[in-house]
C-alpha positions in Angstrom: -8.6 86.1 -112.4 -7.6 82.8 -113.8 -5.9 84.0 -117.2 -2.2 83.7 -116.1 -2.7 80.1 -115.3 -4.5 79.5 -118.7 -1.6 81.0 -120.6 1.0 78.8 -118.8 -1.1 75.7 -119.6 -1.3 76.6 -123.3 2.4 77.2 -123.4 3.0 73.8 -122.0 0.8 72.1 -124.7 2.5 74.0 -127.6 6.0 73.0 -126.5 5.2 69.3 -126.0 5.1 69.7 -122.2 7.3 68.1 -119.8 7.6 64.3 -120.0 6.9 63.9 -116.3 3.6 65.7 -116.8 2.2 63.6 -119.7 -0.3 61.8 -117.3 -1.7 65.0 -116.0 -5.1 66.0 -117.3 -5.1 69.4 -118.6 -8.2 71.5 -119.4 -7.9 73.1 -122.9 -7.8 76.9 -122.6 -11.1 77.2 -124.4 -12.8 75.3 -121.6 -11.6 77.6 -118.8 -14.5 79.5 -117.3 -13.9 82.8 -115.6 -16.5 84.0 -113.1 -16.6 87.7 -112.4 -17.2 88.7 -108.8 -20.7 90.1 -108.0 -21.1 93.8 -108.2 -20.3 95.3 -104.8 -22.8 97.4 -103.0 -21.9 100.2 -100.6 -20.5 98.8 -97.4 -23.0 98.4 -94.6 -22.4 100.5 -91.6 -20.7 98.5 -88.8 -20.2 98.9 -85.1 -16.7 98.1 -83.8 -16.6 96.7 -80.3 -13.4 97.1 -78.4 -12.1 93.8 -77.0 -12.5 93.3 -73.3 -9.5 94.2 -71.3 -7.2 91.3 -70.7 -5.7 93.0 -67.6 -6.9 91.4 -64.4 -8.9 93.6 -62.0 -7.0 95.2 -59.1 -7.1 92.8 -56.2 -7.8 95.7 -53.8 -11.0 96.5 -55.6 -12.4 93.1 -56.3 -14.9 91.2 -54.1 -18.1 92.4 -52.4 -16.5 93.7 -49.1 -17.6 97.3 -48.7 -15.4 100.3 -48.2 -15.9 102.9 -45.4 -14.5 106.4 -45.0 -14.6 106.9 -41.2 -15.3 105.4 -37.8 -15.4 101.7 -37.1 -14.4 99.8 -40.2 -14.6 96.2 -39.3 -14.1 93.4 -36.8 -12.9 90.0 -37.6 -11.1 87.0 -36.2 -12.2 84.6 -33.5 -12.2 84.0 -29.8 -8.7 82.5 -30.1 -6.0 82.1 -32.7 -2.6 80.7 -33.1 -1.0 84.0 -34.4 1.4 85.4 -31.8 3.9 87.4 -33.7 4.2 89.9 -36.6 6.7 88.6 -39.2 6.4 91.3 -41.9 4.6 94.3 -43.3 4.3 94.8 -47.1 2.5 97.1 -49.4 1.7 97.2 -53.1 0.1 99.7 -55.5 -2.5 98.6 -58.0 -4.5 100.6 -60.6 -7.0 102.6 -58.5 -6.1 101.3 -55.1 -3.4 100.2 -52.6 -3.0 97.1 -50.5 -1.2 96.6 -47.2 -0.6 93.2 -45.8 0.5 92.2 -42.2 2.1 88.7 -42.1 1.7 86.6 -38.9 3.5 83.6 -37.3 2.7 81.1 -34.7 4.9 80.6 -31.6 6.9 77.9 -33.5 7.6 80.3 -36.4 5.2 78.7 -38.8 2.7 80.8 -40.8 -0.4 81.5 -38.7 -3.5 79.6 -39.4 -6.0 81.6 -37.3 -6.4 85.0 -35.7 -7.8 86.3 -32.5 -10.3 89.2 -32.5 -9.2 92.3 -34.4 -10.9 95.7 -34.4 -10.2 98.4 -37.1 -11.2 102.1 -36.9 -10.3 105.1 -39.0 -9.9 108.7 -37.8 -10.7 110.5 -41.1 -9.7 113.9 -39.7 -6.1 113.1 -39.0 -6.0 110.2 -41.4 -4.9 107.2 -39.2 -6.2 103.7 -39.5 -5.8 101.8 -36.2 -5.8 98.0 -36.3 -6.0 96.8 -32.7 -4.4 93.3 -32.6 -5.5 90.5 -30.2 -3.5 90.2 -26.9 -2.0 87.0 -28.1 0.2 88.9 -30.6 3.0 90.2 -28.4 6.1 90.1 -30.7 7.0 92.0 -33.9 9.9 91.8 -36.2 9.1 95.2 -37.8 8.5 98.6 -36.1 7.6 100.8 -39.0 7.6 101.0 -42.8 7.7 103.8 -45.2 4.8 103.0 -47.6 5.4 105.9 -50.0 2.0 105.4 -51.7 -0.4 108.0 -53.1 -2.8 107.1 -50.3 -0.8 105.4 -47.6 2.2 107.2 -46.3 3.7 105.2 -43.4 2.8 102.4 -41.0 3.8 102.0 -37.3 3.6 99.0 -35.0 2.6 100.6 -31.7 2.7 99.3 -28.1 -0.5 100.8 -26.7 -1.0 102.1 -23.2 -3.5 99.2 -22.7 -0.7 96.7 -23.3 -1.6 95.3 -26.7 0.1 95.8 -30.1 -1.6 97.9 -32.8 -0.8 98.8 -36.4 -1.3 102.4 -37.3 -1.5 103.2 -41.0 -1.1 107.0 -41.8 -2.9 108.3 -44.9 -1.0 110.8 -47.1 -2.0 114.4 -45.9 -4.4 115.9 -48.4 -5.7 112.6 -49.7 -9.3 111.5 -49.4 -9.5 107.8 -48.4 -12.0 105.0 -48.1 -10.8 101.6 -46.9 -11.7 98.1 -45.9 -9.9 95.6 -43.7 -10.3 91.8 -43.3 -8.5 88.5 -42.6 -7.2 86.5 -45.5 -6.7 82.8 -44.7 -4.3 80.1 -45.9 -2.1 81.4 -44.1 -3.8 84.0 -41.8 -2.9 87.6 -42.5 -4.5 91.0 -42.2 -5.2 92.9 -45.3 -6.1 96.6 -45.6 -7.2 98.0 -49.0 -7.4 101.8 -49.6 -8.9 103.7 -52.5 -9.7 107.4 -53.2 -13.1 108.7 -52.1 -13.7 112.2 -53.4 -16.8 112.6 -51.3 -14.8 112.9 -48.0 -12.6 115.9 -46.9 -8.8 115.5 -47.3 -7.0 114.3 -44.2 -5.0 116.8 -42.2 -2.2 114.5 -41.1 -0.2 114.6 -37.9 3.1 116.1 -36.7 5.9 113.6 -36.8 9.5 112.9 -37.4 11.9 109.9 -36.9 11.6 110.2 -33.2 8.0 111.0 -32.3 4.5 111.1 -33.7 1.9 113.4 -32.1 -1.6 112.3 -32.8 -3.2 115.0 -30.7 -3.5 118.0 -30.6 -3.5 119.2 -34.2 -2.2 122.6 -35.1 -4.8 125.3 -34.4 -7.4 125.8 -31.8 -7.3 123.4 -28.9 -8.8 122.8 -25.4 -7.1 123.9 -22.3 -5.9 121.7 -20.6 -4.4 120.0 -23.6 -4.5 116.2 -24.0 -1.3 115.3 -25.7 -1.1 111.8 -27.3 1.2 110.0 -29.6 4.0 107.5 -29.7 7.8 107.5 -29.6 10.3 105.3 -31.5 11.4 102.0 -29.9 13.8 102.4 -27.0 12.5 105.8 -25.8 11.0 105.6 -22.3 9.9 109.2 -21.8 9.1 112.3 -23.7 9.0 115.9 -22.7 5.8 118.0 -23.4 6.3 121.8 -23.0 4.6 125.0 -23.9 6.5 128.1 -25.2 5.7 131.6 -26.1 7.8 130.9 -29.2 10.2 128.2 -30.2 13.3 130.1 -29.0 11.9 130.9 -25.5 12.1 129.1 -22.3 9.1 126.8 -21.6 6.3 128.2 -19.6 5.4 124.8 -18.4 7.0 121.3 -18.8 5.5 117.9 -18.2 7.1 114.5 -18.7 5.1 111.8 -20.4 5.9 108.1 -19.8 6.1 106.0 -23.0 4.7 102.5 -23.0 7.8 100.3 -22.7 8.9 98.5 -25.8 12.2 97.9 -27.6 10.5 96.4 -30.6 7.6 98.7 -31.4 6.8 102.4 -31.0 5.6 103.2 -27.5 2.3 105.1 -26.9 2.1 108.1 -24.4 -0.7 110.3 -23.2 -0.6 113.3 -20.8 -2.7 116.3 -19.9 -1.0 119.7 -19.7 -2.4 123.1 -18.6 -1.6 126.0 -20.9 -0.8 129.0 -18.7 -0.1 131.3 -21.6 -3.7 131.1 -23.1 -3.3 132.2 -26.8 -1.3 131.4 -29.8 2.1 129.8 -29.0 4.2 126.6 -29.5 3.9 123.1 -28.1 7.0 120.9 -28.1 6.9 117.1 -27.8 10.1 115.1 -27.9 13.0 113.7 -26.0 14.0 115.6 -22.9 16.4 118.5 -23.4 16.3 118.1 -27.2 14.3 121.2 -28.1 17.2 122.6 -30.2 17.7 119.6 -32.4 15.5 117.3 -34.5 14.5 114.8 -31.7 11.0 116.3 -31.3 8.2 118.2 -33.1 6.8 121.7 -32.7 3.0 122.4 -33.1 1.4 125.9 -33.2 -1.6 125.9 -30.9 -4.2 128.4 -29.8 -5.9 127.8 -26.5 -8.2 129.8 -24.2 -8.4 129.9 -20.4 -8.0 126.6 -18.6 -11.1 124.5 -18.2 -11.9 121.4 -16.3 -11.1 118.1 -18.1 -14.2 116.3 -19.0 -14.5 112.5 -19.4 -13.9 112.7 -23.2 -10.4 114.1 -22.5 -9.2 111.3 -20.3 
């Protein structure tokens, strides 16, 4: 391995060298020792370990807070808080999960530092997460948001019949969802994380459009009388609930439903209606006298003879 260098040194000696190099000690070529590398043995078998991923874990999967797939999800907050208004609603998709954040302000418009008592529940059949906000939160700057996720479809700020504001998050129909909800501090905000749970049935979804959302009844068999619930967009004070033999026929019965008053949030309504037709037919819910346009929704229902309303229906 050292032969080329030895030949150059010898050539320098034979030609008298370069004057500037006269003081450099040079080893005669005969004194150059070449060491051969040791004989190689067959390469030992090795195990290659892939480097750990440098990507940070999805924030909506980290931590020890558990996920649930139905019923009461969580309760958090305190007896009192300084949050009085909703300032924003945002969503983000991460690998394996989705996160929705509700931002809150104080009466002075500063980021909230604390939150009153909040309760969260999930109806896994229709796929609605309801976040009941404390009574102190009475103002919202956002009414709804198209989330357009793989798990979360849309969110609505709702003025409930009880008088408080709530946030409803609708899961994508056909998805199977588990979730968790909690308060994040500094500043105070409400966080909802969703991930897929293949062990639970896909959600059915609800009938809705840009004017009205009907959370009950779902299409198919139903009780008689029907309990019709949902919410209408801001500014609508009343909806019409009617039963028809088919969509083009005159109603067999019509009942108005008062919408919880709000010009800033979707207003909740609830009304019972007796089905005189008893069988398979169409239920309309929407703005009065709007059955021929897109200001309402149609739901195919199948009811039997009228029964007495029990306590669970009221």
